[in-house]
C-alpha positions, 0 to 999 in steps of 0.5 A, spaced: 846 865 461 839 865 458 836 872 457 830 874 460 823 874 456 823 882 457 831 882 454 829 878 448 823 882 446 827 889 447 832 887 443 833 891 436 834 887 429 835 890 423 829 889 418 827 893 412 832 898 413 831 900 420 832 897 427 826 895 430 824 892 437 824 884 436 817 884 440 814 889 436 815 885 429 809 882 425 809 875 422 809 879 415 816 882 418 818 875 419 816 873 412 820 878 409 826 878 413 826 870 412 826 871 404 831 877 404 836 872 408 834 866 404 836 870 398 843 871 401 844 864 401 849 861 397 855 856 398 861 857 403 860 861 408 853 864 406 850 857 407 850 858 414 845 863 413 840 858 411 838 855 418 837 863 420 832 864 414 828 858 416 828 860 423 825 866 421 820 863 416 818 858 422 817 864 427 812 867 421 808 860 421 808 860 429 805 867 429 800 865 424 798 859 428 798 862 434 794 868 432 799 873 434 799 880 432 806 881 434 812 877 437 810 879 444 804 876 443 807 869 443 808 864 449 814 866 452 817 859 452 816 859 444 820 866 444 826 864 448 826 857 444 827 861 437 831 867 439 838 864 439 836 860 432 834 867 429 840 870 432 836 875 436 840 873 442 847 869 441 846 861 440 849 857 446 
């Protein structure tokens, strides 16, 4: 079952030491979160974090290209596509 765009945007994520609404995040928030996740990547199980860090970097670049102030300003199809890769919603 695919989550609705409203559910995705209302989802809370832990960024910069606080729970924040996904739809209110800015590109700088996404970049900082990508950097934080990338710093946690190592070998073994932590290597699985690398694609999630890359997805957060992609989100920040997508927002920059679209001129989106917050995630909620992006095209809903883009948000729905990225959400599982960001682990905002569960993959699969």
